[in-house]
N, CA and C atoms as a LAMMPS dump frame, in Angstrom:
ITEM: TIMESTEP
0
ITEM: NUMBER OF ATOMS
399
ITEM: BOX BOUNDS ff ff ff
-5.0000000000000000e+02 5.0000000000000000e+02
-5.0000000000000000e+02 5.0000000000000000e+02
-5.0000000000000000e+02 5.0000000000000000e+02
ITEM: ATOMS id mol type element x y z
1 1 1 N -222.674 92.793 -454.34
2 1 2 C -222.987 92.371 -452.996
3 1 3 C -223.055 93.595 -452.083
4 2 1 N -224.083 93.663 -451.297
5 2 2 C -224.273 94.772 -450.36
6 2 3 C -223.258 94.646 -449.229
7 3 1 N -222.609 95.754 -448.896
8 3 2 C -221.587 95.776 -447.847
9 3 3 C -222.201 95.948 -446.462
10 4 1 N -223.15 96.881 -446.342
11 4 2 C -223.704 97.218 -445.034
12 4 3 C -225.131 97.713 -445.183
13 5 1 N -225.829 97.732 -444.066
14 5 2 C -227.166 98.318 -443.993
15 5 3 C -227.156 99.327 -442.851
16 6 1 N -227.751 100.482 -443.095
17 6 2 C -227.795 101.537 -442.081
18 6 3 C -229.245 101.885 -441.762
19 7 1 N -229.468 102.218 -440.5
20 7 2 C -230.812 102.557 -440.025
21 7 3 C -230.739 103.852 -439.222
22 8 1 N -231.671 104.773 -439.488
23 8 2 C -231.805 105.948 -438.641
24 8 3 C -232.582 105.531 -437.41
25 9 1 N -231.955 105.651 -436.241
26 9 2 C -232.546 105.185 -434.993
27 9 3 C -233.391 106.262 -434.308
28 10 1 N -233.29 107.508 -434.765
29 10 2 C -233.96 108.623 -434.112
30 10 3 C -232.982 109.395 -433.251
31 11 1 N -233.369 110.598 -432.869
32 11 2 C -232.543 111.457 -432.011
33 11 3 C -231.129 111.643 -432.559
34 12 1 N -231.02 111.763 -433.885
35 12 2 C -229.767 112.03 -434.592
36 12 3 C -228.74 110.9 -434.428
37 13 1 N -229.225 109.692 -434.232
38 13 2 C -228.366 108.501 -434.103
39 13 3 C -228.699 107.519 -435.226
40 14 1 N -227.646 106.916 -435.783
41 14 2 C -227.8 105.87 -436.793
42 14 3 C -227.022 104.639 -436.351
43 15 1 N -227.441 103.505 -436.879
44 15 2 C -226.659 102.288 -436.701
45 15 3 C -226.333 101.762 -438.092
46 16 1 N -225.219 101.082 -438.194
47 16 2 C -224.82 100.478 -439.463
48 16 3 C -224.288 99.079 -439.163
49 17 1 N -224.796 98.109 -439.909
50 17 2 C -224.4 96.716 -439.708
51 17 3 C -223.585 96.245 -440.895
52 18 1 N -222.385 95.761 -440.622
53 18 2 C -221.535 95.156 -441.638
54 18 3 C -222.091 93.755 -441.88
55 19 1 N -222.595 93.514 -443.091
56 19 2 C -223.344 92.292 -443.329
57 19 3 C -222.504 91.025 -443.263
58 20 1 N -221.263 91.071 -443.691
59 20 2 C -220.438 89.859 -443.672
60 20 3 C -220.101 89.426 -442.25
61 21 1 N -219.772 90.374 -441.384
62 21 2 C -219.346 90.034 -440.022
63 21 3 C -220.47 90.13 -438.994
64 22 1 N -221.495 90.92 -439.292
65 22 2 C -222.556 91.157 -438.322
66 22 3 C -222.235 92.246 -437.316
67 23 1 N -221.05 92.85 -437.412
68 23 2 C -220.656 93.921 -436.488
69 23 3 C -221.535 95.15 -436.713
70 24 1 N -221.854 95.836 -435.626
71 24 2 C -222.697 97.037 -435.686
72 24 3 C -221.933 98.205 -435.093
73 25 1 N -221.991 99.339 -435.788
74 25 2 C -221.444 100.587 -435.247
75 25 3 C -222.582 101.597 -435.166
76 26 1 N -222.401 102.577 -434.306
77 26 2 C -223.392 103.637 -434.128
78 26 3 C -222.739 104.977 -434.395
79 27 1 N -223.526 105.899 -434.884
80 27 2 C -223.059 107.275 -435.046
81 27 3 C -224.064 108.214 -434.399
82 28 1 N -223.557 109.329 -433.919
83 28 2 C -224.378 110.416 -433.392
84 28 3 C -223.955 111.695 -434.084
85 29 1 N -224.87 112.62 -434.196
86 29 2 C -224.484 113.956 -434.621
87 29 3 C -223.567 114.529 -433.545
88 30 1 N -222.57 115.321 -433.946
89 30 2 C -221.663 115.893 -432.939
90 30 3 C -222.364 116.972 -432.111
91 31 1 N -221.777 117.256 -430.963
92 31 2 C -222.385 118.235 -430.057
93 31 3 C -222.431 119.63 -430.664
94 32 1 N -221.526 119.938 -431.597
95 32 2 C -221.56 121.261 -432.222
96 32 3 C -222.545 121.324 -433.391
97 33 1 N -223.314 120.239 -433.59
98 33 2 C -224.313 120.228 -434.665
99 33 3 C -225.575 119.5 -434.198
100 34 1 N -226.065 119.892 -433.014
101 34 2 C -227.331 119.447 -432.459
102 34 3 C -227.334 118.036 -431.886
103 35 1 N -226.197 117.36 -431.846
104 35 2 C -226.166 115.972 -431.398
105 35 3 C -225.702 115.81 -429.969
106 36 1 N -225.746 114.575 -429.517
107 36 2 C -225.306 114.227 -428.171
108 36 3 C -223.816 113.915 -428.119
109 37 1 N -223.224 113.539 -429.258
110 37 2 C -221.807 113.205 -429.287
111 37 3 C -221.472 111.977 -428.466
112 38 1 N -222.404 111.04 -428.365
113 38 2 C -222.18 109.834 -427.565
114 38 3 C -221.537 108.706 -428.365
115 39 1 N -221.306 108.937 -429.64
116 39 2 C -220.643 107.955 -430.507
117 39 3 C -219.886 108.738 -431.587
118 40 1 N -219.143 108.024 -432.409
119 40 2 C -218.487 108.68 -433.539
120 40 3 C -219.53 109.428 -434.366
121 41 1 N -219.154 110.579 -434.895
122 41 2 C -219.993 111.235 -435.895
123 41 3 C -219.579 110.669 -437.26
124 42 1 N -220.398 110.86 -438.287
125 42 2 C -219.983 110.388 -439.611
126 42 3 C -218.633 110.969 -440.053
127 43 1 N -218.376 112.235 -439.74
128 43 2 C -217.086 112.808 -440.133
129 43 3 C -215.943 112.285 -439.269
130 44 1 N -216.233 111.925 -438.004
131 44 2 C -215.221 111.251 -437.177
132 44 3 C -214.822 109.931 -437.827
133 45 1 N -215.809 109.2 -438.326
134 45 2 C -215.527 107.924 -438.977
135 45 3 C -214.69 108.119 -440.228
136 46 1 N -214.982 109.169 -440.997
137 46 2 C -214.197 109.43 -442.205
138 46 3 C -212.733 109.691 -441.846
139 47 1 N -212.509 110.519 -440.832
140 47 2 C -211.139 110.83 -440.416
141 47 3 C -210.442 109.588 -439.86
142 48 1 N -211.152 108.83 -439.056
143 48 2 C -210.586 107.61 -438.477
144 48 3 C -210.317 106.575 -439.564
145 49 1 N -211.185 106.517 -440.566
146 49 2 C -210.982 105.586 -441.678
147 49 3 C -209.671 105.854 -442.397
148 50 1 N -209.292 107.118 -442.528
149 50 2 C -208.017 107.434 -443.158
150 50 3 C -206.866 106.836 -442.359
151 51 1 N -206.91 106.966 -441.045
152 51 2 C -205.829 106.446 -440.204
153 51 3 C -205.755 104.924 -440.252
154 52 1 N -206.889 104.261 -440.098
155 52 2 C -206.839 102.791 -440.066
156 52 3 C -206.542 102.219 -441.451
157 53 1 N -206.921 102.926 -442.508
158 53 2 C -206.564 102.484 -443.857
159 53 3 C -205.049 102.589 -444.058
160 54 1 N -204.463 103.692 -443.63
161 54 2 C -203.01 103.848 -443.735
162 54 3 C -202.301 102.749 -442.962
163 55 1 N -202.739 102.484 -441.731
164 55 2 C -202.094 101.448 -440.924
165 55 3 C -202.274 100.067 -441.551
166 56 1 N -203.457 99.785 -442.052
167 56 2 C -203.725 98.473 -442.641
168 56 3 C -202.884 98.241 -443.888
169 57 1 N -202.82 99.232 -444.774
170 57 2 C -202.042 99.041 -446.002
171 57 3 C -200.546 98.955 -445.699
172 58 1 N -200.087 99.7 -444.702
173 58 2 C -198.686 99.594 -444.299
174 58 3 C -198.392 98.202 -443.74
175 59 1 N -199.308 97.671 -442.935
176 59 2 C -199.121 96.342 -442.356
177 59 3 C -199.14 95.261 -443.44
178 60 1 N -200.022 95.396 -444.415
179 60 2 C -200.065 94.444 -445.529
180 60 3 C -198.739 94.468 -446.282
181 61 1 N -198.249 95.669 -446.557
182 61 2 C -196.969 95.799 -447.272
183 61 3 C -195.822 95.229 -446.446
184 62 1 N -195.845 95.472 -445.147
185 62 2 C -194.789 94.945 -444.275
186 62 3 C -194.828 93.416 -444.258
187 63 1 N -196.017 92.854 -444.14
188 63 2 C -196.14 91.393 -444.126
189 63 3 C -195.573 90.776 -445.395
190 64 1 N -195.837 91.4 -446.533
191 64 2 C -195.356 90.876 -447.801
192 64 3 C -193.854 91.003 -447.992
193 65 1 N -193.215 91.786 -447.126
194 65 2 C -191.77 92.017 -447.235
195 65 3 C -191.02 91.495 -446.011
196 66 1 N -191.696 90.701 -445.192
197 66 2 C -191.106 90.151 -443.968
198 66 3 C -190.559 91.235 -443.044
199 67 1 N -191.275 92.365 -442.974
200 67 2 C -190.938 93.439 -442.048
201 67 3 C -191.863 93.284 -440.839
202 68 1 N -191.282 93.214 -439.655
203 68 2 C -192.104 93.057 -438.459
204 68 3 C -192.43 94.421 -437.852
205 69 1 N -193.695 94.74 -437.83
206 69 2 C -194.158 95.938 -437.122
207 69 3 C -194.566 95.476 -435.727
208 70 1 N -193.84 95.939 -434.735
209 70 2 C -194.09 95.507 -433.361
210 70 3 C -195.301 96.211 -432.765
211 71 1 N -195.434 97.497 -433.044
212 71 2 C -196.558 98.291 -432.53
213 71 3 C -196.873 99.383 -433.54
214 72 1 N -198.153 99.74 -433.623
215 72 2 C -198.547 100.867 -434.469
216 72 3 C -199.843 101.437 -433.908
217 73 1 N -199.866 102.748 -433.727
218 73 2 C -201.071 103.422 -433.254
219 73 3 C -201.143 104.799 -433.871
220 74 1 N -202.347 105.345 -433.881
221 74 2 C -202.542 106.658 -434.499
222 74 3 C -203.383 107.546 -433.603
223 75 1 N -203.04 108.828 -433.602
224 75 2 C -203.882 109.863 -433.003
225 75 3 C -204.455 110.669 -434.147
226 76 1 N -205.759 110.883 -434.114
227 76 2 C -206.471 111.5 -435.231
228 76 3 C -207.136 112.784 -434.752
229 77 1 N -206.912 113.863 -435.489
230 77 2 C -207.581 115.135 -435.23
231 77 3 C -208.312 115.538 -436.494
232 78 1 N -209.581 115.85 -436.349
233 78 2 C -210.41 116.274 -437.476
234 78 3 C -210.741 117.752 -437.299
235 79 1 N -210.499 118.523 -438.33
236 79 2 C -210.813 119.95 -438.299
237 79 3 C -211.924 120.212 -439.296
238 80 1 N -213.002 120.806 -438.804
239 80 2 C -214.163 121.091 -439.643
240 80 3 C -214.113 122.523 -440.167
241 81 1 N -214.725 122.727 -441.311
242 81 2 C -214.905 124.056 -441.893
243 81 3 C -216.409 124.317 -442.011
244 82 1 N -216.761 125.573 -442.125
245 82 2 C -218.167 125.946 -442.292
246 82 3 C -218.371 126.509 -443.688
247 83 1 N -219.617 126.557 -444.104
248 83 2 C -220.039 127.206 -445.355
249 83 3 C -219.287 126.713 -446.589
250 84 1 N -219.439 125.523 -447.011
251 84 2 C -220.317 124.502 -446.429
252 84 3 C -219.6 123.721 -445.33
253 85 1 N -220.411 123.166 -444.441
254 85 2 C -219.859 122.338 -443.36
255 85 3 C -219.225 121.099 -443.991
256 86 1 N -217.949 120.89 -443.677
257 86 2 C -217.202 119.777 -444.278
258 86 3 C -215.923 119.566 -443.486
259 87 1 N -215.257 118.456 -443.748
260 87 2 C -213.942 118.215 -443.161
261 87 3 C -212.938 119.066 -443.931
262 88 1 N -212.223 119.92 -443.232
263 88 2 C -211.203 120.755 -443.864
264 88 3 C -209.84 120.074 -443.82
265 89 1 N -209.55 119.42 -442.682
266 89 2 C -208.234 118.797 -442.527
267 89 3 C -208.327 117.604 -441.597
268 90 1 N -207.537 116.588 -441.914
269 90 2 C -207.375 115.428 -441.046
270 90 3 C -205.892 115.353 -440.697
271 91 1 N -205.623 115.42 -439.394
272 91 2 C -204.247 115.353 -438.912
273 91 3 C -204.067 114.006 -438.223
274 92 1 N -203.091 113.251 -438.692
275 92 2 C -202.841 111.927 -438.133
276 92 3 C -201.378 111.83 -437.737
277 93 1 N -201.154 111.441 -436.488
278 93 2 C -199.798 111.135 -436.04
279 93 3 C -199.73 109.627 -435.825
280 94 1 N -198.946 108.976 -436.66
281 94 2 C -198.742 107.536 -436.548
282 94 3 C -197.474 107.279 -435.75
283 95 1 N -197.579 106.424 -434.74
284 95 2 C -196.416 106.007 -433.968
285 95 3 C -196.2 104.531 -434.242
286 96 1 N -195.003 104.22 -434.714
287 96 2 C -194.715 102.872 -435.166
288 96 3 C -193.422 102.393 -434.529
289 97 1 N -193.456 101.18 -434.03
290 97 2 C -192.25 100.556 -433.49
291 97 3 C -191.901 99.397 -434.416
292 98 1 N -190.776 99.531 -435.092
293 98 2 C -190.289 98.494 -436.001
294 98 3 C -188.806 98.738 -436.235
295 99 1 N -188.065 97.674 -436.398
296 99 2 C -186.65 97.785 -436.73
297 99 3 C -186.545 97.594 -438.242
298 100 1 N -186.36 98.73 -438.949
299 100 2 C -186.34 98.691 -440.408
300 100 3 C -185.297 99.667 -440.945
301 101 1 N -185.003 99.532 -442.209
302 101 2 C -184.053 100.431 -442.866
303 101 3 C -184.746 101.725 -443.253
304 102 1 N -183.959 102.737 -443.593
305 102 2 C -184.527 104 -444.074
306 102 3 C -185.347 103.78 -445.346
307 103 1 N -184.863 102.909 -446.209
308 103 2 C -185.576 102.618 -447.458
309 103 3 C -186.939 101.963 -447.175
310 104 1 N -186.975 101.02 -446.25
311 104 2 C -188.233 100.367 -445.885
312 104 3 C -189.186 101.359 -445.225
313 105 1 N -188.635 102.23 -444.391
314 105 2 C -189.443 103.255 -443.718
315 105 3 C -190.092 104.167 -444.76
316 106 1 N -189.33 104.636 -445.724
317 106 2 C -189.864 105.513 -446.766
318 106 3 C -190.943 104.808 -447.583
319 107 1 N -190.709 103.539 -447.908
320 107 2 C -191.682 102.756 -448.669
321 107 3 C -192.998 102.661 -447.897
322 108 1 N -192.933 102.309 -446.611
323 108 2 C -194.155 102.177 -445.817
324 108 3 C -194.871 103.51 -445.652
325 109 1 N -194.133 104.595 -445.483
326 109 2 C -194.772 105.912 -445.375
327 109 3 C -195.484 106.277 -446.673
328 110 1 N -194.851 106.011 -447.818
329 110 2 C -195.49 106.284 -449.113
330 110 3 C -196.758 105.462 -449.279
331 111 1 N -196.711 104.214 -448.87
332 111 2 C -197.894 103.346 -448.96
333 111 3 C -199.002 103.883 -448.056
334 112 1 N -198.662 104.286 -446.831
335 112 2 C -199.656 104.838 -445.916
336 112 3 C -200.294 106.112 -446.445
337 113 1 N -199.49 106.986 -447.011
338 113 2 C -200.005 108.257 -447.546
339 113 3 C -200.887 108.052 -448.782
340 114 1 N -200.743 106.928 -449.441
341 114 2 C -201.481 106.66 -450.672
342 114 3 C -202.452 105.49 -450.531
343 115 1 N -202.959 105.271 -449.324
344 115 2 C -203.911 104.191 -449.1
345 115 3 C -205.216 104.494 -449.843
346 116 1 N -206.081 103.506 -450.019
347 116 2 C -207.328 103.73 -450.761
348 116 3 C -208.2 104.864 -450.218
349 117 1 N -208.289 105.021 -448.911
350 117 2 C -209.105 106.12 -448.372
351 117 3 C -208.462 107.461 -448.716
352 118 1 N -207.141 107.562 -448.579
353 118 2 C -206.449 108.811 -448.914
354 118 3 C -206.714 109.209 -450.365
355 119 1 N -206.71 108.227 -451.237
356 119 2 C -206.907 108.49 -452.662
357 119 3 C -208.377 108.726 -453.008
358 120 1 N -209.281 108.429 -452.071
359 120 2 C -210.717 108.599 -452.306
360 120 3 C -211.26 109.917 -451.777
361 121 1 N -210.538 110.548 -450.858
362 121 2 C -211.012 111.811 -450.288
363 121 3 C -210.882 112.945 -451.302
364 122 1 N -211.766 113.919 -451.206
365 122 2 C -211.732 115.079 -452.089
366 122 3 C -210.4 115.815 -451.91
367 123 1 N -209.834 116.33 -452.985
368 123 2 C -208.545 117.036 -452.882
369 123 3 C -208.573 118.254 -451.951
370 124 1 N -209.748 118.814 -451.687
371 124 2 C -209.837 119.952 -450.772
372 124 3 C -209.622 119.554 -449.312
373 125 1 N -209.721 118.267 -448.998
374 125 2 C -209.489 117.816 -447.632
375 125 3 C -207.976 117.676 -447.437
376 126 1 N -207.425 118.529 -446.597
377 126 2 C -205.984 118.477 -446.338
378 126 3 C -205.678 117.262 -445.472
379 127 1 N -204.736 116.454 -445.918
380 127 2 C -204.324 115.258 -445.189
381 127 3 C -202.913 115.485 -444.648
382 128 1 N -202.799 115.579 -443.34
383 128 2 C -201.517 115.805 -442.691
384 128 3 C -201.131 114.571 -441.891
385 129 1 N -200.317 113.715 -442.5
386 129 2 C -199.845 112.506 -441.831
387 129 3 C -198.406 112.685 -441.394
388 130 1 N -198.134 112.391 -440.14
389 130 2 C -196.763 112.382 -439.658
390 130 3 C -196.475 111.007 -439.08
391 131 1 N -195.213 110.623 -439.166
392 131 2 C -194.784 109.3 -438.738
393 131 3 C -193.713 109.443 -437.666
394 132 1 N -193.885 108.745 -436.561
395 132 2 C -192.909 108.722 -435.477
396 132 3 C -192.424 107.29 -435.339
397 133 1 N -191.192 107.07 -435.7
398 133 2 C -190.624 105.713 -435.654
399 133 3 C -189.801 105.533 -434.404
């Protein structure tokens, strides 16, 4: 089953439609690579995907263990490298409000660090996740 369809809209902008939900996202080339930077760049999406995947898998694990996560948010920093142009590092600071034990905290952090996106990125991409409880 096809997950999404993407269209080049022109002027270094693309749209992508998630076929099941009908949701549409747009991407622009970043300003440091000939773009307008008016939307996420493809590499911004990759970095953001790591953060939301970590949060989602942690929330799934918490739900299955009757752990209540009251709040969770992430700040994402993407660092690019040149020659070849690629993501060199993704820095994520997760802030989580939950009343949990040290053991539960360690379990959720391990799950977040090993989410499907984390395990799918090339080993050369440095993943720096920090957790603030």
